[in-house]
N, C-alpha and C positions, 0 to 999 in steps of 0.2 A: 503494499500499500505506499502511495506517494505521501511525502511528509511536508509540511509547510515551512517556512523559515523559523518558526518557533521550536520545531521538533515535533509537534503533536501530529498525527496521522491527519491528513486532509478530511475534511468533513466529519471528524470526530471530536469529542471532548472527554476529559478524563471523567470515568463513570461514577467516581466515588464521592459521597457527601464531604464537603471541606468547608470548615469554619476559617475564616481568616481574621485577625484582628491586628491592629497597629495602635501602639501606646503613643500618646502625645503629651508633651508639656511645653506651653508657650510656643506652639508651632503654626501660629495663624499665617505666617507666611508660606507655609508648606502643605497645610492639611488639605486645602481644596484641590492643589495640583496632585499631590500623592494619591489621594482617594480616587480621583478621576482616573489616573493611570491604572489603580488597581482594579477599580470596575471594569475597565475597557479589556485589561487581561483576563479577568475572571468569565466575563461574558464570553469570550471566544475560546477559553481553554478548559473551563469546568462546567459540567452538567448542572450539578446541584451545589451552589454555594451561598454562604451567608457572610457579612461583612460587619465587623464590630470594631467601631472607632473607641478606644479608651483614653478619655480625658483625666489625667492625673493632676486635678486641681490646678490648672492653668490660671495664671492671672490676666492673659490678654484675651483676645476674642476667640480662642480655640473652641471653648465650650459653645458659644452660640454658632460657630461655623459646623460644629460636629451635629448639632440639632438640625441645622438646615440641611445639611447633606443627608441626614436620614429620614428626613420628612417626606412622606408620600412613597417611600421606597421600602416594601416589607422585608426585603433582603439585607437593609442596612440597618444597624442599631447603634446608638449612643450609649456608652456607660461613663458615668461621671463619679470623680471623687471630689467633695467639697473642698479639700485642701490638699495639697501635694503630700503624698504619703510614700513615694520612692519608686524606683523603676520596678523593683521586685512585686511591689503591690500592685502596680498597673498590670504587670504580666499575669499574676494570680487572677486578677478581674477578668482578664481576657480568656485566660483558659477556663474558669469557671462559667463564663458566659457561653462557651462554645457548646453547639448542640449536635454537630456532624460528626461522622465517623472519623474524620482526621481533622487536625487543627495545625494551622500554619501561622506564624506570626512574623512580622518584619517591621523595623521601627518606622516611625513617622516623619523621618528627616530627609527620605527620598533617595538614600545613598545606595539602594539596590534597586535594579530593574525587576520588578514583578514577573515579568515574562520569563525569567529565567528559572522560575519554579517548575517548569518543564523537565528541567534537568534532575529534579528530585522525585518526579513521579514514577519513572520506571523502578525505582529502587525500592518504593513504598511496599510493595507487595512481599519483598524479602526482609526488610528491617522494619523494627518498630519506630526508629527514629532517622530521619535522613537530614544531615546538618551540611548547610553551604558554607564552605571556608573560603575566605577572602583571596582571591588570586593575586591581587595588587593592593593591599589595603591603602585608602586614600586619606591618612591621617598623617600628622606630623611625627616625627622621630621619637618625640619623648611619650607620646601615646602608644606607638608601636612598641617601644621598650617596656613601657609599663604592663602593656596587655601580655607580652611574653613573660615577664617575670611574675605577673599574677596568675597567668594560666599554669606556668611550671609549678608554682606552690600550690594551688588548689588541686591539681591533678594528683599531686604526690599526698597531700593531706587528707584528701577525700577518696582517693582510691578508684580513678576511672582514667579513660583515654579519650582525648578529642585533639584534634589538631587545631581548632580555632573556638574556644570555649565560648566566647561571647559574641560570636557572630550572630546577628539578627536576622537569620534567614535559615528557619528551621521548620521541618515537618514532623509531625507526631501522630501516632494513634491516639485519639482521645482517652481510651480506655486506660491509658498509663497514670491518668491523673485521678482515677478512681482508686488506685493502689497505695498512694501516699499522700501525706499533707505537706504542701508547701510552706516553710516558715520565714523565708527570707523576704524582707521589704525592700531591700537594696540591691546592689550590684552583684551580690552572691548568687542571685537567683538563677542564671543559666548553669553555673557549676552544680548548684544544688539539684536541680533537676536532673542534669546528666549523671551525676553521682547517685542519686537516690534510684534512677531508671536503671543504671548498671547494675547496682546491689539487688535490685529487684528482679533481675533477670532479663530485662529487655535488651534488645539488640539495637547497634548504632553503626551507621556507615556515613562517610562524607563524600561530597562532591564539590569542585571548585566552581565559584561564581565570581562574577566581576563586581568591583566595589566602585562607587563614583564620589567625587568630592561633594561635601554639604554645599548647597546652592544658597541657602538662607537660614536665617535663624541661628541658635547658639547651642553647642553641646554642653551638657552638665556632667559628662561621663569623668572629666579631669578635675572637678571640684573637689578641693581637700576634705571637705565634709563628707562627700560621697565616697570617697577612698577610705576614710577612717571608719566610717561605718560598716563598709564591706569587710574590713579586716576585723571589726568587732564580732560581726555576725559568723565569720569563719571561725573564730576561736570558739564562739558560743555554741555553734551547731555541728561542729565537726564530728563529735562522737555520734549524736543523734542520726546524722546524715549516713555515717557509716554502719550504723544498726538497722537500716532499711531493711525490713523482711522481704524475702522471695515472694513474689506475687503469683497469684494462681491466674493466669491468662485466660481470657475469654469470659470470665465474669465480672462484666462491666454494669455499672448502674445506668439506669436510664438518663438521658440528658436533662439538664434543667428545664422546667417550664419557665417560658418568658412571659411577664405581664408588664403592664404599663408602669408598675411601680419598680419592678427589679431592673429594668433598663436604666433607669437614672437614680436608683437608690444604692450607693455603695455599701450600705449596711447589709445587702445580700450577697456580696462578694468578699471573699477572704482579703485581708490586709487593708481594709478600709474601715475606719472609726465611724 
């Protein structure tokens, strides 16, 4: 069968249900563009999908824009935190809101081309987690060094393997999140999920994806408060993460029902006060 430029067979779309979510914090300059790009990609690449916009207590117009984008489209939902709780809390809310068989997330800063998700699809039948590693990371040297040092540390302390721990381009079987509780509200979250999944017996593979420079907005990943919080969480949670029990696969819970209140009430999602 012939393939299109995206790598998806011509005339077909991925047949599995897919929840996609993007966390946003003060991304008013990016949210409309990246959401539009995501919708366009999903419409042509996936048969059954939903899109969740997670606003982590933004102080700009991100909340209003998320509500505007979700209005009138049953496939799009906005989830809001009243105040900023952290990257981990935003991811927890996204995973908790997901209702489909698979869940994929990418950041709301537009540094990944969502069309590259087709590189992950062929591996999803063989592995529980498919992670996109950045082929040419478009961040400065300090951030790249910090990422290498952090990745080396968490992999050793938490007991798992992954080439690009914090890459925001990952595809998961949703049932994974029925088998353990996420406890990180900060930057430890990716490492926590990968480590818990590994100890629970889930499988992971990686595939290279391209990374783009940030065009607008400001990253908070290099903030000293964010970094210190990640180290505190690592020390506090390290033993708990390593003791994650082996999961009985296939025994997944029913996805959460979505009501008008749950879409906008962070009290119904982990990590939100």
